[in-house]
C-alpha positions as CSV (number, residue, x, y, z in Angstrom):
1,M,-111.1,-9.9,33.4
2,N,-110.2,-9.0,37.3
3,L,-107.7,-6.3,37.6
4,K,-106.6,-7.7,40.8
5,K,-105.6,-10.8,39.6
6,L,-103.8,-8.4,36.7
7,G,-101.9,-6.7,39.4
8,R,-100.3,-9.8,40.6
9,R,-99.0,-11.0,37.3
10,C,-98.2,-7.4,36.7
11,A,-96.9,-5.3,33.9
12,A,-95.4,-8.1,32.2
13,A,-98.8,-9.2,30.8
14,L,-99.1,-7.3,28.0
15,G,-100.5,-9.9,25.8
16,A,-103.5,-10.4,28.3
17,L,-104.3,-6.5,28.4
18,L,-104.0,-6.6,24.4
19,L,-106.6,-9.2,24.5
20,N,-109.0,-7.8,27.3
21,A,-109.3,-4.8,25.2
22,C,-112.1,-6.8,23.1
23,G,-114.0,-6.2,26.3
24,G,-117.4,-8.5,24.7
25,G,-115.9,-10.4,21.8
26,S,-118.8,-11.9,19.8
27,E,-117.8,-15.5,20.5
28,G,-115.8,-18.1,22.5
29,L,-114.8,-15.8,25.9
30,D,-113.1,-17.4,29.0
31,Q,-112.2,-20.6,27.1
32,P,-109.6,-22.6,28.6
33,L,-106.4,-22.0,27.4
34,P,-105.1,-24.3,24.4
35,T,-102.2,-26.1,25.4
36,H,-98.8,-26.9,23.5
37,E,-99.6,-30.3,22.9
38,A,-98.3,-32.2,19.9
39,K,-100.9,-32.1,16.6
40,T,-100.9,-33.1,13.1
41,V,-101.0,-30.3,10.7
42,A,-103.4,-30.8,8.4
43,T,-102.4,-30.7,4.6
44,A,-104.4,-28.9,1.8
45,P,-107.3,-30.9,0.6
46,A,-107.6,-32.2,-2.7
47,S,-109.8,-29.3,-4.3
48,A,-107.3,-26.9,-3.2
49,S,-105.9,-24.6,-5.8
50,A,-102.4,-25.9,-7.4
51,A,-101.2,-22.8,-7.0
52,F,-100.9,-23.5,-3.3
53,N,-97.1,-24.7,-2.1
54,K,-95.6,-22.9,-5.0
55,P,-91.8,-22.6,-4.7
56,V,-90.7,-18.8,-3.8
57,E,-88.1,-17.3,-6.3
58,V,-84.2,-17.1,-4.7
59,V,-82.5,-14.0,-4.8
60,K,-79.0,-13.8,-3.5
61,E,-78.1,-10.4,-1.8
62,L,-76.5,-8.8,0.9
63,S,-78.3,-8.8,4.4
64,P,-77.3,-8.1,7.7
65,E,-77.3,-11.1,9.7
66,R,-78.2,-11.3,13.8
67,V,-76.7,-12.4,16.8
68,Q,-79.0,-12.6,20.1
69,T,-77.5,-10.7,23.1
70,M,-78.3,-12.2,27.1
71,D,-81.0,-9.4,27.4
72,G,-82.8,-11.3,24.4
73,R,-82.1,-8.0,22.2
74,W,-81.5,-9.0,18.3
75,L,-78.3,-7.1,16.9
76,P,-77.0,-6.6,13.6
77,A,-73.9,-8.7,12.7
78,I,-71.3,-8.7,9.4
79,N,-73.1,-8.6,6.3
80,K,-72.9,-11.7,4.5
81,P,-74.1,-13.2,1.3
82,F,-77.8,-14.3,2.1
83,A,-80.1,-16.1,-0.3
84,V,-83.9,-17.0,0.2
85,P,-85.0,-20.2,0.1
86,S,-86.9,-21.7,-2.1
87,T,-89.2,-23.1,0.1
88,M,-90.0,-22.6,3.6
89,P,-89.1,-25.3,6.4
90,P,-91.7,-27.3,7.6
91,I,-94.2,-26.3,9.8
92,P,-93.1,-28.2,13.3
93,A,-96.0,-30.4,14.5
94,T,-95.9,-29.0,17.6
95,T,-97.0,-25.7,16.4
96,W,-100.1,-23.9,18.6
97,T,-103.2,-24.6,16.9
98,P,-106.6,-23.6,18.2
99,P,-108.3,-26.4,20.5
100,E,-110.8,-28.7,18.1
101,G,-114.6,-26.9,17.9
102,S,-113.1,-23.3,18.2
103,T,-113.2,-22.2,15.2
104,P,-116.1,-22.9,12.6
105,E,-116.0,-25.5,9.7
106,S,-116.5,-23.1,7.0
107,G,-116.3,-19.3,6.4
108,N,-113.8,-16.5,6.8
109,Y,-112.8,-16.3,10.4
110,L,-110.2,-15.0,13.0
111,Y,-109.5,-16.3,16.3
112,L,-107.6,-14.9,18.9
113,V,-106.4,-15.8,22.0
114,S,-104.6,-15.4,25.1
115,D,-104.9,-15.5,28.8
116,H,-107.7,-17.6,29.2
117,Q,-109.5,-15.1,26.8
118,S,-110.6,-15.6,22.8
119,R,-112.3,-14.0,20.6
120,L,-114.1,-14.9,17.0
121,G,-114.3,-13.0,14.5
122,S,-115.6,-13.2,10.8
123,D,-115.8,-10.9,7.7
124,L,-119.6,-10.6,7.8
125,Q,-119.9,-9.7,11.4
126,D,-116.8,-7.8,11.8
127,G,-115.5,-6.5,8.8
128,L,-112.5,-8.9,8.8
129,T,-110.2,-8.1,5.5
130,V,-107.4,-9.2,4.0
131,L,-104.9,-7.6,1.6
132,A,-101.5,-9.3,0.4
133,E,-98.9,-6.6,-1.8
134,G,-96.1,-8.7,-2.3
135,P,-94.3,-9.6,0.6
136,D,-96.8,-7.2,2.8
137,L,-99.6,-9.0,4.3
138,S,-102.0,-6.9,6.7
139,I,-105.4,-7.7,8.3
140,S,-107.6,-5.9,10.4
141,L,-111.0,-6.9,12.6
142,G,-113.5,-4.6,13.0
143,G,-115.5,-4.3,16.4
144,S,-114.3,-3.2,19.8
145,P,-111.8,-2.9,19.9
146,A,-110.6,-3.4,16.2
147,W,-107.7,-4.9,15.6
148,E,-104.9,-4.9,12.4
149,G,-102.4,-7.3,12.0
150,R,-99.4,-6.3,9.9
151,F,-96.5,-9.1,8.7
152,K,-93.8,-8.5,6.2
153,A,-92.2,-12.2,4.7
154,L,-88.3,-12.5,4.2
155,R,-86.7,-9.6,1.9
156,G,-86.4,-11.3,-1.5
157,Q,-90.0,-13.0,-1.4
158,K,-92.1,-11.9,-4.0
159,R,-95.3,-13.6,-2.3
160,W,-95.7,-15.6,0.6
161,S,-95.0,-19.5,0.5
162,T,-96.3,-22.1,2.7
163,G,-93.8,-23.0,5.5
164,Y,-92.7,-21.9,9.0
165,Y,-91.4,-18.4,9.4
166,D,-90.0,-18.2,12.7
167,Q,-87.7,-15.4,14.6
168,L,-89.9,-12.8,13.5
169,I,-89.3,-9.6,15.3
170,H,-91.0,-6.2,15.6
171,H,-93.0,-4.8,12.3
172,P,-91.7,-2.4,10.4
173,N,-88.2,-3.1,12.0
174,S,-87.6,-6.3,9.9
175,T,-84.4,-7.9,9.5
176,P,-84.5,-9.2,5.6
177,S,-83.5,-12.4,6.1
178,N,-86.3,-13.3,9.1
179,G,-89.4,-11.2,8.5
180,S,-91.6,-9.5,10.8
181,L,-94.8,-9.4,13.0
182,D,-97.3,-6.8,14.9
183,W,-100.6,-7.5,16.4
184,R,-102.1,-4.8,17.9
185,T,-105.4,-3.4,18.9
186,S,-106.6,0.1,18.3
187,T,-105.5,1.4,22.0
188,Q,-102.1,-0.7,23.0
189,G,-99.4,-2.5,21.0
190,C,-96.2,-3.5,22.3
191,D,-92.7,-4.3,21.0
192,S,-92.5,-8.2,20.4
193,A,-89.4,-10.5,21.9
194,S,-90.2,-13.2,19.6
195,A,-92.9,-14.4,17.0
196,W,-93.3,-16.9,14.9
197,L,-95.8,-17.7,11.7
198,A,-97.3,-20.9,10.1
199,I,-98.6,-20.5,6.5
200,D,-100.4,-23.6,6.5
201,Q,-102.1,-23.2,2.3
202,V,-102.0,-20.1,0.6
203,S,-103.4,-19.5,-3.1
204,Y,-102.7,-16.7,-5.7
205,V,-104.5,-16.1,-8.9
206,E,-101.8,-14.3,-11.0
207,D,-100.3,-11.7,-8.6
208,K,-103.6,-11.7,-6.4
209,L,-104.0,-13.5,-3.2
210,I,-107.4,-15.4,-2.9
211,A,-106.7,-17.4,-0.3
212,I,-104.8,-18.1,2.9
213,E,-105.1,-20.2,6.0
214,L,-102.2,-19.1,8.6
215,R,-101.3,-19.3,12.5
216,F,-99.1,-17.0,14.4
217,E,-98.0,-16.6,18.3
218,Q,-96.7,-13.0,19.2
219,R,-94.7,-12.5,22.8
220,C,-94.7,-9.2,23.9
221,T,-91.6,-8.2,25.6
222,G,-91.9,-9.3,29.4
223,S,-94.9,-10.8,28.9
224,Y,-96.0,-14.3,30.3
225,W,-99.0,-14.8,27.8
226,P,-98.5,-15.0,24.3
227,I,-101.6,-13.7,22.2
228,Q,-102.1,-16.3,19.2
229,G,-104.2,-16.7,16.6
230,K,-105.7,-18.2,13.6
231,L,-106.8,-16.9,10.1
232,S,-108.7,-18.6,7.4
233,W,-109.8,-16.7,4.8
234,R,-110.8,-17.1,0.9
235,A,-112.1,-14.8,-1.7
236,D,-114.8,-16.8,-2.4
237,N,-116.2,-17.5,1.4
238,S,-118.6,-15.3,1.7
239,P,-121.4,-13.3,-0.4
240,G,-119.6,-10.5,-2.1
241,P,-117.9,-8.9,-5.5
242,A,-116.2,-11.3,-8.4
243,Y,-112.8,-11.7,-7.2
244,P,-110.2,-11.5,-9.2
245,A,-112.2,-8.5,-11.2
246,P,-113.0,-9.3,-15.3
247,T,-109.4,-8.2,-17.5
248,T,-111.6,-6.8,-19.6
249,L,-113.0,-3.5,-17.7
250,W,-111.8,-0.3,-18.2
251,Q,-109.0,1.3,-16.8
252,A,-106.9,4.3,-17.2
253,E,-104.0,4.3,-19.2
254,S,-100.9,4.0,-17.5
255,D,-99.4,7.3,-18.6
256,A,-102.5,9.3,-17.9
257,T,-102.5,9.4,-14.2
258,P,-99.8,10.4,-11.9
259,A,-97.3,8.6,-11.4
260,S,-97.4,9.3,-7.4
261,G,-99.5,10.8,-5.1
262,N,-102.8,10.3,-4.3
263,Y,-105.3,11.6,-7.4
264,V,-108.6,11.2,-8.7
265,Y,-108.9,11.2,-12.3
266,L,-112.1,11.5,-14.6
267,K,-113.1,10.5,-18.2
268,S,-115.9,12.0,-19.9
269,D,-117.4,10.6,-22.8
270,A,-119.0,12.8,-25.6
271,G,-122.7,13.1,-24.5
272,D,-121.9,12.4,-21.0
273,F,-124.2,14.9,-18.6
274,I,-122.0,14.6,-15.4
275,G,-118.5,14.7,-16.9
276,Q,-119.5,17.0,-20.3
277,G,-117.2,15.2,-22.2
278,R,-113.8,16.5,-20.9
279,T,-110.9,15.1,-18.8
280,L,-110.0,15.7,-15.7
281,T,-107.0,15.0,-13.0
282,Y,-107.0,16.2,-9.3
283,T,-104.3,16.1,-7.0
284,Q,-103.7,17.3,-3.4
285,K,-101.4,19.6,-5.4
286,D,-104.6,21.3,-6.8
287,A,-107.5,20.1,-5.2
288,V,-108.3,18.9,-1.5
289,L,-109.1,15.2,-1.7
290,D,-111.0,13.0,1.8
291,V,-112.2,10.0,1.1
292,S,-114.1,8.1,4.1
293,E,-115.6,4.8,4.7
294,S,-118.4,3.4,7.0
295,G,-120.7,1.1,6.9
296,G,-119.7,-0.9,3.5
297,R,-119.2,2.6,2.2
298,V,-116.5,4.6,0.8
299,S,-117.2,8.3,0.3
300,V,-114.8,10.3,-2.1
301,R,-115.1,14.2,-2.1
302,V,-113.1,16.3,-4.2
303,N,-113.1,20.4,-3.7
304,G,-111.0,22.0,-6.0
305,D,-112.1,24.1,-8.8
306,A,-115.0,22.0,-8.6
307,W,-117.2,20.0,-6.2
308,W,-117.1,16.4,-6.6
309,N,-118.7,13.2,-4.7
310,G,-118.7,10.0,-4.9
311,D,-119.9,6.9,-3.1
312,F,-119.6,3.6,-3.4
313,K,-121.6,0.5,-1.4
314,A,-121.3,-2.9,-0.9
315,M,-124.1,-5.4,-1.3
316,D,-126.2,-6.5,1.2
317,G,-123.8,-8.6,3.6
318,V,-120.6,-7.2,3.1
319,S,-119.7,-4.7,6.1
320,R,-116.6,-3.3,4.7
321,L,-115.5,-2.9,0.9
322,R,-113.2,-5.5,-0.4
323,P,-111.3,-5.9,-3.5
324,G,-113.4,-7.1,-6.5
325,Y,-115.9,-6.7,-9.3
326,Y,-119.1,-4.7,-7.9
327,A,-121.8,-5.1,-10.8
328,T,-125.5,-4.6,-12.0
329,L,-125.2,-1.1,-9.9
330,Q,-128.0,1.5,-9.6
331,R,-127.5,5.0,-8.0
332,H,-126.6,5.2,-4.6
333,P,-129.0,5.7,-1.9
334,F,-132.1,4.1,-4.5
335,H,-130.3,0.9,-5.4
336,D,-131.0,-2.4,-4.9
337,T,-129.3,-3.6,-1.9
338,R,-128.4,-7.0,-3.4
339,H,-125.6,-5.9,-5.8
340,G,-124.9,-2.6,-4.6
341,G,-124.7,1.3,-5.1
342,L,-122.7,3.8,-7.3
343,S,-123.1,7.9,-7.2
344,W,-120.9,10.3,-9.1
345,S,-122.0,14.0,-9.0
346,G,-120.4,17.5,-8.7
347,D,-120.0,20.6,-10.4
348,G,-123.8,21.2,-10.3
349,R,-125.2,18.2,-11.9
350,G,-126.3,14.4,-11.0
351,C,-127.8,11.6,-12.4
352,N,-131.5,10.9,-11.8
353,T,-131.1,7.0,-12.8
354,L,-127.9,5.7,-13.5
355,Y,-126.5,1.9,-14.1
356,G,-122.6,0.8,-14.0
357,W,-120.0,-1.0,-11.9
358,F,-117.1,-0.1,-9.8
359,V,-114.0,-2.4,-9.1
360,V,-111.9,-2.3,-5.9
361,D,-108.4,-3.3,-6.6
362,S,-107.2,-3.0,-3.9
363,I,-108.1,-1.6,-0.1
364,S,-106.4,-1.6,3.2
365,Y,-107.7,-1.2,6.7
366,G,-106.1,0.1,9.8
367,I,-107.3,0.4,13.5
368,H,-108.5,3.6,12.9
369,G,-110.7,2.9,9.5
370,L,-109.4,3.0,5.9
371,K,-105.5,3.2,4.9
372,A,-105.4,2.9,1.5
373,I,-107.8,2.0,-1.7
374,D,-107.5,1.8,-5.4
375,L,-110.6,1.7,-7.0
376,R,-112.0,2.4,-10.9
377,F,-115.8,2.9,-11.9
378,E,-118.1,3.5,-15.0
379,Q,-121.5,4.9,-14.9
380,H,-124.0,5.5,-17.1
381,C,-126.9,8.4,-16.6
382,E,-130.6,7.9,-17.5
383,G,-129.5,4.8,-19.9
384,W,-127.6,7.1,-22.2
385,S,-124.7,4.5,-23.9
386,S,-122.1,7.8,-23.0
387,A,-120.1,7.4,-19.6
388,L,-118.3,8.9,-16.8
389,R,-115.3,6.7,-15.9
390,G,-113.2,7.2,-13.1
391,E,-110.2,6.2,-11.2
392,V,-109.6,7.1,-7.4
393,H,-105.6,6.2,-5.9
394,W,-105.7,7.0,-2.2
395,R,-103.2,6.1,0.8
396,D,-104.1,8.0,4.2
397,D,-100.0,9.1,4.7
398,D,-99.6,11.1,1.2
399,T,-99.1,14.3,2.7
400,S,-98.4,16.5,0.0
401,G,-99.9,19.4,-0.8
402,P,-100.3,22.7,-2.5
403,A,-96.9,25.0,-3.0
404,G,-97.0,28.1,-0.5
405,P,-97.1,31.9,-2.2
406,Q,-94.6,32.6,-5.2
407,L,-91.4,34.5,-4.2
408,P,-90.2,36.4,-5.2
409,I,-93.5,38.2,-6.4
410,P,-93.1,38.5,-10.6
411,A,-91.9,41.9,-11.7
412,G,-94.6,42.4,-14.6
413,L,-97.7,42.8,-12.1
414,W,-99.7,45.8,-11.9
415,K,-98.6,48.7,-9.5
416,P,-100.3,52.1,-9.4
417,A,-99.2,55.0,-11.6
418,P,-96.0,57.0,-9.8
419,G,-97.8,60.0,-8.0
420,A,-101.4,58.1,-7.8
421,T,-101.3,57.0,-4.0
422,P,-100.6,59.1,-1.0
423,A,-96.9,59.4,-0.1
424,N,-97.4,58.2,3.5
425,G,-100.0,57.0,5.8
426,P,-102.7,54.4,5.2
427,F,-104.5,54.2,1.8
428,I,-106.6,52.1,-0.2
429,Y,-106.0,52.8,-3.8
430,L,-109.0,51.3,-6.4
431,E,-108.7,51.9,-10.2
432,S,-111.4,50.3,-12.5
433,D,-111.3,49.7,-16.0
434,A,-114.0,50.9,-18.0
435,G,-116.4,47.9,-18.1
436,D,-115.8,46.8,-15.2
437,Y,-119.2,46.1,-13.3
438,V,-118.0,46.5,-9.5
439,G,-115.4,49.7,-9.6
440,Q,-118.0,51.6,-12.5
441,G,-114.6,52.8,-14.3
442,R,-113.5,54.9,-11.5
443,S,-110.5,55.8,-9.6
444,L,-110.9,55.9,-5.9
445,V,-108.3,56.7,-3.1
446,Y,-109.3,56.5,0.6
447,T,-107.4,57.7,4.0
448,P,-108.5,57.8,7.2
449,N,-108.9,61.9,6.1
450,N,-112.1,60.3,3.9
451,A,-113.4,57.0,5.2
452,N,-113.0,54.8,8.3
453,L,-110.4,52.0,7.3
454,R,-111.0,48.7,9.2
455,F,-108.6,45.6,8.6
456,S,-109.0,42.1,10.7
457,S,-107.6,38.5,10.4
458,Q,-110.1,36.6,8.9
459,Q,-109.5,32.5,9.5
460,A,-106.1,33.0,7.5
461,G,-106.5,35.8,5.5
462,I,-107.3,39.3,6.3
463,Q,-110.5,41.2,5.9
464,V,-110.5,45.2,4.9
465,D,-113.7,47.3,5.8
466,V,-114.0,50.7,3.8
467,H,-116.4,53.2,4.9
468,A,-116.5,56.2,3.1
469,T,-117.8,59.6,4.4
470,D,-118.6,61.7,1.2
471,P,-120.5,60.3,-0.5
472,S,-121.2,57.8,1.9
473,T,-120.2,54.2,0.2
474,W,-118.9,50.7,1.9
475,W,-116.1,48.8,0.4
476,T,-115.3,45.1,1.6
477,G,-112.2,43.0,0.8
478,S,-111.4,39.3,1.5
479,F,-108.4,37.7,1.0
480,Q,-107.5,33.9,2.0
481,P,-104.7,32.2,1.5
482,M,-104.4,28.4,0.2
483,N,-105.3,25.8,2.8
484,T,-101.4,24.8,3.5
485,V,-100.2,28.5,5.0
486,E,-101.6,29.1,8.4
487,R,-102.1,33.1,7.9
488,L,-101.3,35.2,4.7
489,Q,-97.5,35.6,4.0
490,P,-95.7,37.6,1.9
491,G,-95.8,36.4,-2.1
492,Y,-98.3,36.0,-4.9
493,Y,-101.1,34.5,-4.9
494,G,-102.3,33.7,-8.4
495,D,-105.1,31.3,-10.2
496,I,-107.5,32.5,-7.6
497,S,-111.5,32.4,-7.8
498,R,-114.1,34.5,-5.3
499,A,-114.3,33.6,-1.6
500,P,-115.1,31.7,0.0
501,F,-116.0,30.1,-3.0
502,K,-112.5,29.5,-3.7
503,N,-110.5,26.3,-4.6
504,P,-108.4,25.7,-1.3
505,T,-105.2,25.1,-2.5
506,R,-105.0,28.2,-4.6
507,G,-106.9,31.0,-2.1
508,G,-109.4,33.6,-2.7
509,L,-110.6,36.9,-2.8
510,D,-113.6,39.2,-3.4
511,W,-113.7,42.9,-3.4
512,W,-117.3,43.9,-3.8
513,G,-119.1,47.3,-2.5
514,D,-121.4,49.7,-3.1
515,G,-124.1,47.5,-3.6
516,R,-122.2,45.4,-6.5
517,G,-120.4,42.5,-6.3
518,C,-119.2,39.1,-8.8
519,N,-121.1,36.0,-8.8
520,K,-117.6,34.4,-10.3
521,L,-114.2,36.4,-10.0
522,T,-110.7,35.4,-11.7
523,G,-108.0,37.1,-10.4
524,W,-104.4,37.5,-8.1
525,F,-103.2,39.3,-5.3
526,A,-99.1,40.0,-3.9
527,V,-98.8,40.3,-0.4
528,D,-95.6,42.7,-0.5
529,S,-95.3,42.7,3.5
530,I,-97.4,41.9,5.9
531,A,-96.5,42.2,9.9
532,Y,-98.0,40.6,13.2
533,S,-97.8,41.0,16.6
534,G,-98.5,37.4,18.1
535,D,-102.1,36.7,16.6
536,L,-102.8,40.1,15.5
537,L,-102.4,41.8,12.2
538,T,-100.7,45.1,12.3
539,G,-99.5,45.9,9.3
540,V,-100.3,45.3,5.5
541,S,-99.4,46.1,2.0
542,L,-100.8,44.0,-0.9
543,R,-102.2,44.8,-4.6
544,F,-104.4,43.0,-6.3
545,E,-107.0,42.1,-9.5
546,Q,-110.1,40.8,-10.2
547,H,-112.1,40.4,-13.3
548,C,-115.6,39.6,-12.8
549,E,-117.3,36.8,-15.0
550,G,-114.5,36.1,-16.8
551,A,-114.7,39.3,-18.6
552,A,-111.8,41.6,-19.7
553,P,-112.1,44.7,-17.9
554,A,-110.3,44.2,-14.2
555,L,-110.6,45.8,-10.8
556,K,-107.5,46.8,-9.5
557,G,-106.3,47.7,-5.7
558,Q,-103.7,48.6,-4.0
559,I,-103.5,48.8,0.2
560,H,-101.2,49.8,2.6
561,W,-101.6,49.8,6.0
562,T,-100.0,50.3,9.5
563,L,-101.7,49.7,13.0
564,E,-100.9,53.3,14.9
């Protein structure tokens, strides 16, 4: 669009700017702006599901009514009893609809128009996805730019009904008696001064949305041109998973998984090579959970006491995972692309060949990609009957994580015996049990008189280097906090493993030298005090204990140092 022309229309044309951001939309650019001439609204065809036009349950509650000011703002008035209507008002015959021939006769599509510019997107080419959860409806469209629409029905409505939703305001600042709407690109949005939504058809199976046809209009504050759109979507309109999924498929028991927060739950049969017959649950308090989506594939990564990797790929023709049952799967990426693929591996084990399935119970995309997913799966390695099953629950706005170091420090932790360490000045004291591989059962004291002691910051933790001169010996120690701590701070860091192969939610420890070290270790460390000058470490006093390869003998140590 000509920028000078935009200048003449001033900044008020925000709706036009939003749609111009489509830049190379897939079809229909530079069409004439549709007029608001009277049109007859099509009714549901005879073959439509009987669930169309189902009345909405009446709910009575207190809700703020609204008054409109002279400048067009809506403000709350007094609380009055409010009853959600059992049916929505009919759609006015003059309500905008796309011009004849601008939308396809079949298939899922989203048509957008504003200021003589239009875009037509589909689920196959542009990753159109639709998700309804009770009164919340979200629509997303990939491409350049990506689009996202969020709609909220009247409070009290458990699901959407056909009819006309008027005087919608900007989501999420919804008024319970009216609902809300927000349509935006990946780069721009607006505060809507007025908006409406017309649902021509809607159909459910139980509580799952399976079809919807709607039109909407959003007018941004101060804008001359509105943004108008039409969505036509059915779950069975294009190649994809079976929807809804069969109810007989495995799912975790309700009390087996956390009640809130992101999690990965794994349940392995006896004889399953991958899970080794264990039941495991990971949350963001004890593991880093990373979920991403690209090209019709969702990848799940778990970094905790063990590493796990999961990949879930849609079949040909589906550019984004969507709700449903993906069956007859083989190992990704060596699968039959007509069906999709699956792979769950980790902790040093994976399948050579596998068969299985996964179900996407719900999924949501935003303008910046995947926002939420609920997924479950089952896989069998090498044709065995024993299975690994799993469930993933993830939301991008879950900010939970591990707690910081424990304070106060537990009183019963090891300390050197009185008189074992120097009374003042820097020192490193090591006390090794008989049978400890690293310390060889010795007790050692290093000070500036018999060793070169060096302390430095290492990522969020610290590193200690000791070069003893007589006899010549090298030692190195690393102490790392959990991933939610910006730098080491006072407290107790327990149940930790070897750095750098640590569980990032707990921290890591490693003391090695004189040609010896642990392959695996368990232990703890306690920071009694620590000081910084800006980013410079200036002092630290800590104690630690480590056990190599799960053995009972321990190497214990105390470090006391200040910058001189």
